[in-house]
C-alpha positions in Angstrom: -0.6 133.9 -112.0 -2.8 131.7 -109.8 -5.3 129.1 -110.9 -9.0 130.1 -110.9 -10.7 129.5 -107.5 -13.7 127.7 -109.0 -16.5 126.8 -106.6 -17.2 123.0 -106.5 -20.8 123.6 -107.4 -20.0 125.0 -110.9 -21.2 123.3 -113.9 -18.5 121.0 -115.3 -18.3 122.8 -118.7 -17.9 126.3 -117.0 -15.2 124.9 -114.7 -13.3 123.2 -117.6 -13.7 126.3 -119.7 -12.4 128.7 -116.9 -9.4 126.4 -116.2 -8.6 126.2 -120.0 -8.9 130.0 -120.4 -6.6 130.6 -117.4 -4.0 128.1 -118.6 -4.0 129.6 -122.1 -3.9 133.1 -120.8 -0.9 132.3 -118.7 0.9 130.5 -121.4 0.3 133.3 -123.9 1.6 135.9 -121.4 4.7 133.8 -121.0 5.5 133.3 -124.7 4.6 136.6 -126.2 5.5 140.3 -125.3 2.9 143.0 -125.1 3.1 144.0 -128.8 2.8 140.4 -129.9 -0.2 139.7 -127.7 -2.0 142.8 -129.1 -1.3 141.9 -132.8 -4.4 141.7 -135.0 -4.5 139.6 -138.1 -8.2 138.8 -138.4 -11.7 140.1 -137.7 -14.0 138.3 -135.2 -17.6 137.3 -135.6 -18.6 140.6 -133.9 -17.0 142.6 -136.6 -14.0 143.9 -134.5 -10.3 143.1 -134.9 -9.1 140.0 -133.1 -6.0 140.2 -130.9 -3.5 137.2 -130.7 -4.4 136.9 -127.0 -8.1 136.6 -127.8 -7.5 133.9 -130.4 -5.2 131.8 -128.2 -7.6 131.8 -125.2 -10.6 131.2 -127.3 -9.1 128.2 -129.1 -8.6 126.5 -125.6 -12.3 127.2 -124.8 -13.4 125.8 -128.1 -11.8 122.5 -127.4 -13.8 122.3 -124.1 -17.0 122.9 -125.9 -16.1 120.3 -128.6 -15.1 117.7 -126.1 -18.5 118.1 -124.3 -20.5 118.2 -127.6 -22.2 121.4 -126.7 -22.7 124.6 -128.8 -20.4 127.6 -128.4 -21.1 131.3 -128.8 -17.8 133.2 -128.4 -16.6 136.6 -129.4 -14.1 135.8 -132.1 -15.3 132.4 -133.6 -19.0 133.3 -133.4 -21.5 130.4 -133.1 -20.4 126.8 -133.3 -23.4 124.5 -133.7 -22.9 121.1 -132.2 -26.6 120.2 -132.3 -27.1 120.6 -128.6 -29.8 122.3 -126.6 -26.9 123.6 -124.3 -24.7 126.5 -125.4 -21.6 127.9 -123.7 -21.8 131.7 -124.1 -18.2 132.9 -123.5 -16.1 136.0 -123.5 -12.6 134.4 -123.5 -10.8 137.5 -122.4 -12.9 140.5 -121.4 -10.6 143.4 -121.3 -8.1 142.1 -123.8 -6.5 145.6 -124.3 -5.8 145.7 -120.6 -4.4 142.2 -120.5 -2.1 142.7 -123.6 -0.7 145.9 -122.0 -0.1 144.3 -118.7 -2.9 146.0 -116.8 -4.3 143.3 -114.4 -7.9 143.9 -115.1 -9.3 141.2 -117.4 -11.6 138.2 -117.0 -13.0 135.0 -118.5 -16.9 135.1 -118.4 -19.0 132.1 -119.3 -22.7 131.2 -119.1 -24.6 128.1 -119.7 -27.7 128.6 -121.8 -30.3 125.9 -122.3 -32.5 126.5 -125.3 -31.4 130.1 -125.3 -32.0 130.7 -121.6 -29.0 131.6 -119.4 -29.1 129.3 -116.3 -25.6 129.3 -114.8 -22.6 131.6 -114.9 -18.9 131.8 -113.9 -16.7 134.8 -114.2 -13.0 134.5 -113.3 -10.6 137.4 -112.8 -7.7 136.1 -114.8 -4.8 137.9 -112.9 -5.9 136.8 -109.5 -7.9 133.6 -109.8 -10.9 135.1 -108.0 -14.3 133.7 -109.3 -17.9 134.6 -109.1 -20.5 131.8 -109.7 -24.3 131.7 -109.6 -27.1 129.5 -110.9 -30.6 130.9 -111.8 -33.0 130.4 -109.0 -30.6 129.4 -106.4 -29.3 131.5 -103.4 -26.1 133.4 -104.0 -23.4 134.6 -101.5 -23.2 138.0 -103.3 -25.3 141.0 -102.4 -25.3 144.4 -104.1 -25.0 147.6 -102.3 -28.8 148.0 -102.4 -28.5 151.6 -103.7 -31.6 153.0 -105.4 -30.5 156.6 -106.4 -28.0 157.7 -109.0 -27.2 160.9 -107.1 -24.1 160.2 -105.0 -23.6 156.7 -106.5 -20.3 155.0 -107.4 -20.6 154.2 -111.2 -18.3 152.4 -113.6 -18.7 153.5 -117.2 -17.4 152.5 -120.6 -15.0 155.2 -121.9 -16.8 158.1 -123.4 -17.5 158.1 -127.2 -18.0 161.2 -129.3 -21.4 159.9 -130.3 -22.6 159.6 -126.7 -20.6 162.1 -124.9 -23.6 164.1 -123.6 -25.1 160.9 -122.1 -21.8 160.0 -120.5 -21.5 163.4 -118.8 -25.2 163.4 -117.6 -24.3 160.3 -115.5 -20.8 161.6 -114.4 -22.4 164.8 -113.1 -24.7 163.0 -110.9 -22.5 160.2 -109.6 -20.2 160.7 -106.7 -17.4 158.6 -108.2 -16.8 157.4 -111.8 -14.4 154.6 -112.7 -13.3 153.3 -116.1 -11.9 149.8 -115.8 -12.3 148.7 -119.4 -13.6 145.2 -118.5 -17.4 144.9 -118.6 -17.7 141.4 -117.2 -15.6 142.1 -114.2 -17.2 145.4 -113.5 -20.6 143.7 -113.5 -19.3 141.3 -110.7 -18.2 144.2 -108.7 -21.8 145.5 -108.7 -23.0 142.0 -107.8 -20.9 142.0 -104.7 -21.6 145.6 -103.7 -18.1 147.0 -104.4 -19.7 149.6 -106.7 -23.3 150.6 -107.3 -23.6 150.4 -111.1 -22.0 149.9 -114.4 -23.2 151.1 -117.8 -22.5 151.8 -121.4 -23.8 155.3 -121.9 -25.7 154.7 -125.0 -22.7 153.8 -127.2 -24.2 150.4 -128.2 -20.9 148.7 -127.6 -22.1 145.6 -125.7 -22.5 142.2 -127.3 -24.4 139.5 -125.5 -21.2 137.8 -124.5 -20.5 140.9 -122.4 -23.8 140.6 -120.5 -24.7 136.9 -120.4 -23.0 136.1 -117.1 -24.5 139.2 -115.3 -28.0 138.1 -116.6 -27.6 135.1 -114.2 -25.7 136.6 -111.3 -27.4 140.0 -110.7 -30.9 139.0 -110.1 -29.9 136.6 -107.3 -27.8 139.3 -105.7 -30.6 141.9 -105.6 -29.6 143.7 -108.8 -30.8 144.2 -112.3 -29.5 144.1 -115.9 -31.2 145.9 -118.7 -30.7 147.8 -121.9 -30.8 151.5 -121.9 -33.5 151.5 -124.7 -35.5 148.5 -123.3 -34.3 146.0 -125.9 -34.5 142.4 -124.8 -31.2 140.9 -123.9 -31.4 137.8 -126.0 -29.0 134.9 -126.3 -28.5 135.3 -130.1 -25.8 133.8 -132.4 -25.7 137.1 -134.2 -22.7 138.9 -132.6 -23.3 142.1 -134.7 -26.3 142.9 -132.5 -25.3 145.5 -129.9 -26.7 146.8 -126.6 -26.0 149.6 -124.1 -26.1 147.5 -121.0 -26.9 148.7 -117.6 -25.9 146.6 -114.6 -27.1 148.1 -111.2 -27.5 147.3 -107.5 -31.3 147.6 -107.7 -34.0 147.7 -110.4 -34.7 151.2 -109.3 -31.2 152.4 -109.9 -31.0 150.6 -113.2 -34.2 152.4 -114.5 -33.0 155.8 -113.2 -29.5 155.3 -114.8 -31.2 154.3 -118.2 -33.5 157.4 -118.0 -30.5 159.6 -117.3 -28.6 158.2 -120.2 -31.5 158.9 -122.5 -31.9 162.4 -121.2 -35.1 161.8 -119.4 -35.9 163.3 -116.1 -36.5 160.7 -113.4 -39.3 160.9 -110.9 -38.3 163.2 -108.1 -35.4 164.9 -110.0 -35.4 168.5 -111.0 -35.3 169.3 -114.7 
């Protein structure tokens, strides 16, 4: 498993956190089998069960935040207040179920927030070392596909839930291709670089802010957009029980049309 390919311009904390996450991930995979990696013995700050793999990687990231004396907002531990204006918002292993099962689709995602405003982000594909980095207001090498229409688009979706099955199928019927990769942070980066047109939670309110923080920095600079299906502000909040149905799209137009479709509203120019 290669080391993360971290750009030299990346914030020191993001770089250190990504390296620590990768090393802990590699060590955990070497020491434990699949069943052991997926074992749950506690509940995280977001109210869901914590896998052993989550806890091991998060512990390494927490050491980085402590060493730099900045705050940490992370999926399992929640908010650690070190009295700093700077917070590392981290999803230590996005796609833990994939990783524990040996499916090579999982990522570390981190964003630096200053006084609650995300300003820089780094996402690393843990199995390959490939990384995506961006800073707010600075040029980025990534460009989305530029697609504006949902009809015929390539869309990644969270798996369908019974409570939102109708919304899921409304999107699936209009898209040309639908993928379920089960790693929101990585899927958002694939939108940023134009590999797919959009990614969405079809109104199941599954996303936490740690799932979307990096995308909030990366997508605007690449020409894309990030929003919530119901227009709720995507705030950097220490309350990980707050949930959103995030939409990450190649353009603001596609993001809005996708959100309209999920809500069951007819977009401009579409037949009822």
